[in-house]
C-alpha positions, 0 to 999 in steps of 0.5 A: 463460903460464909460471906460473899466477897464483893468487888465494885467496878466503878465507885462514882456516885452510885458505886460509892454508895454501894461501897459504903453500905457494904463497908458498914456491914449492912449486908450480913451475908456480904462484905466489901473486899475490893473496889476499882476505878480508873480515876485517881481521886476515886481510888484515893477516896477509897484508900482514905475511907475504906480501910482494909479494902483492896483498891484496883485501877484495872478491873481486869486485875481485880477479876484475876485476883482471888480477893473477890467472889462477886462483882457489882458493875457500876461503870458507864452504861455502854460497858455493862454487858462486856464487863459482865461477860469478862467477870463471868469468864473469870468465875465471878458472880455478877450483879449489874447496875441499871441499865443492863446496857445501851442496846439490846443486842449486847445485853442479849449476848451477855444474857446468853453467855450467862446461861453457859455459866449456870453455876454463877449468879447473874443479876441486875440491880432493879431496886424498885422491885423491892418497893413494897407498894409495887410488890403489893401491886404485883401481888394484886395483879398476879392474884387475878383480882385486877382481871384482864389488862385494859390499859397502863398509863405512867406519867413520870415527870418528876425527874427535874434536871436543870442545865447545871446537872448536865454541865457537871460531867462531859458524858452527861447528855450525850449519845457517846457517853450515856447512849440516851437521855431520860430513857436510859439514865432516869427511867430504866426502873420505871420501864422495867416496872411498866413491863413487869407489872403489865405481865404481857409482852409488848407487840408494837410501839410508837413515840415522840422524843424531843430535847426541850430547853437544855444544851444536850444532844439526847432526849429529855421529853418522851411520849410513847404509846404501846400495844400489848399482846391481847390488845391492851394499851400502854402510855408512858410519858416522861421528862426531866424539864417539867416543874413541878413534875408528876409520878402517877401510875394507873393500871386498869383491868376488867376487875378494877383500877389501881393508882400508884402515886407519890413524890418519892419512894417512901411516900408512895400510896396505892389505891385499888378500886375493885369491881365487885362484878367484872366489867364484861359480866356487868355489861352483859347482865346489867339492864339499867341505863347508865348502870354503874358497877359496884366497887370496893376501895382498898388503900395501901401505903408504907407504915412509919417503920418502913418509911424510916428504914427505906429512907435510911437504907435505900432499896438497893441494899435489899437487892444486894442482900438477896443476891448474897443469899442466892449465891450462898444457897440460902434463897432460891430466886433473884429479885431480878435476873440480868436477862430481865433487863432486856424487857425494859431496855427493849421498850426503851430502844423501841421508843428511841427508834420510833422517835428517830424514824417517825415510824411505828416499831413492831416487835421483835425490834430490828436491833441492827437498825437501832444500832445504826441510828444510834451510831449516826447520832454518836457520829453527828455528836463527834462532828458537831459537839453539843447542841445549843438549847 
């Protein structure tokens, strides 16, 4: 195999972006060979714009064909795990868009199934892991310079979505269509980064989830508090109705503090204030009333070339490039294995469950209780329709 032949299942807004980038040759180790969509207008778009690419209506037919080596799954959220399993059984490598699924039980089953196919690569499109600012933050944390984690706080409220956004598609803003609101639609990348950067497993979660000012059934306002193994604390605040919004991540450890902020992926900046003496050591040795730890400040942001490249290419293609290289045996490690999707999704499910029940959720979460509560809301939605703001 010289190049990975990709088939994309679902060519809506995001799937069509992947299709266009592969069609333009932006991955020199991959080629767009086929696309699939149940909607006739999307298939017609593919016929008109992707000359030479096979177009399917039924993804099962595409999986059964010998036209592709790998699939990118970009369907509605609920379908991700099931299609992934079918694709693996058809002998195809799988790259799934976020989220890995709606509830952890289905994602866990898909991840376990993937282990039975070690010859096939199974990844998730966590493009934010390629953002050089977050990569730098992970590098500092893994080096030990930040010391033991004390606290991680993320305010991510710059997802502003007016009512018109939810009105454009019947599946938006519904439990049956999306399986959630801001947590499952906008925040999967941040929930992944929150747990990835912390580097410690979460042990308990308590939260408040609300719907504010929109004619939707799902949450668009969340405040969650969690505790990590070892006692560190986390706070995650998100919404789609704040204007103007904020994107600020603050990670504090014994060795200092990191702040990441910015309005977009290409304008983000990282500030690392490093303690020249670890906080516990300074407290034990210092004899000065109100003594202050000496620090050194480091600042990091993308250079102009990275900013231009990021704006043109977007980070998703970097994940696809990495996936192609791993499939071809030219790289060893996926940026994000599909199983990593469980970390952020478990946090998301725990936030939902705590918000729904008003109780603290202790890990491991009760997966059946989560599904029962979700199904209750789906049933209420079927009977009552979309709530009024």
